[in-house]
C-alpha angles and dihedrals in degrees: 000000000000126000093253092058092044092053090062094054126096117242091260089048090054091049091052089048089053091056092047091050092052088060096046092118089061109025094187095053096083093052091048092057113105113256093244093055092048090048092049092050092050092048093046093049091046089053090048092054091052091058096053113108123227097236145039139307084040130187125304127234090246091055092047090049091052092049094048091048090048090052090056104262120137101222141145131223090249091055092052091050091049091048092052092050093048094046092048089063092065105019126062094253126151133198120216099219096164091107141357134308096039118232127212126210144148115280114261115268095025118128111204126175112188112195127199135062133282125243090253091052092048092052091047093050092049091053097047100038097093093041097054099043097084091045101052127074115238092252090061094037092054089059090054097044094084089049092050090049091046090051093050092050093046093051091045092052094046097041099096098050105026118061093197090061088063092056095106087059091056103049133053142166118224132181116251096216133071113314101250124169119252115256118251115255122198105238094217092052093050090048091050092051092046091049092050090049095050093043091044095232133142121251134212110216149164112231132186116216110207091192092060097024087230138128118222136185108227140178106216135193104212112218105165146340118232130186111217110181108299095345128082116210132198110215108211148135121245111227130270089022123076102203112114116241139180120238120191106231094217090062095061109106099180134010130187124179116230126210092233119103121252115261126222100026094121094061097040123097115180097202092049090047093052091047089063089064089242091151089060085071116239137067126322088238116128120221134190103241118204122180147151112248128193118243093249094047090047090058090055095044091049088061093050106027122206091227143350092262096047116138130191119195126178111261134164103328091326140031138289111232128200125177141151108241139162115263101240143143088248089061091053093047090050095048091048090051090060095059114190093351090081121039118181116222101173145064091044093213092055091047090053093049093051092044091053091048092050092048091052090047092050090048090051090058094052109112093231095048121104117253116255104039110170109255101173122127 
């Protein structure tokens, strides 16, 4: 294929031509290769081209081999050398052979733009796709959709011959608590809230409070959106009040964007807010927790401490625990879930609340007790 014809080809066309040229001695060989092997070779050579610098002294075969291996390709030094030779027949590549080791680079004055995504990028996109969907407005998500699809297709094509492409099938993130189903969110409501958040405008909404079993008409100042486990929360203030609250997105029944600007953004810092354990539901107040812990539970807690200052000291067939923690609902739910393996001693008010809750729960399990006894803290 002469230079004039090659100049009219797209980069992927040139790469295909390179593969065809490498099989010129046996024209049928390329078409006899399994699809997966051809796809892997194309992807590998495309990755190799992306790593070539634009100037001398270039990059050595050893460095390219290390980068391809690091990106997940199973490849030998001989394969890299053969790829470079084949690609140099159709791409403006140059080898700096003035000394050893030789360095490869693009010829000076050549402008090359290689589109597409790397194997590492494809794996990363596949792993984060589900996590980012609830957090991105549709306008931003629509820009990423082609990248997500490209990543899926790339991993599917490389799966048979490249172990790294199968990485998303070998790792997972699961929730440690009870396996509940995610609540249903109306897509148009989520989009309206995301739009109001990104445009920094107030919203008029109808919201159902499960705690009070009540529907309310509210004017909200959206400050942030946070994904907590299965539930997506809008962090906002409800005018005319300034205290920051959490609103479960699936409980919004109607949302209308207002033209008025959002209030309170200047004084709100999301990372500082999260650091107060606000999403554990309660007050930001710190308490000195003291409790008796069973020997087995102490082994588990020692692996995942409650706080940086937590201490466990042997005490009466178990351990005495002390730790500075935030006084939240989540703390109460967690302690109650441990039953008699974790007995709070201080603060006295917390001990009394948990004791009352456990008594009500025990009474509810008595055969003669009526069904439906209130067991809340």
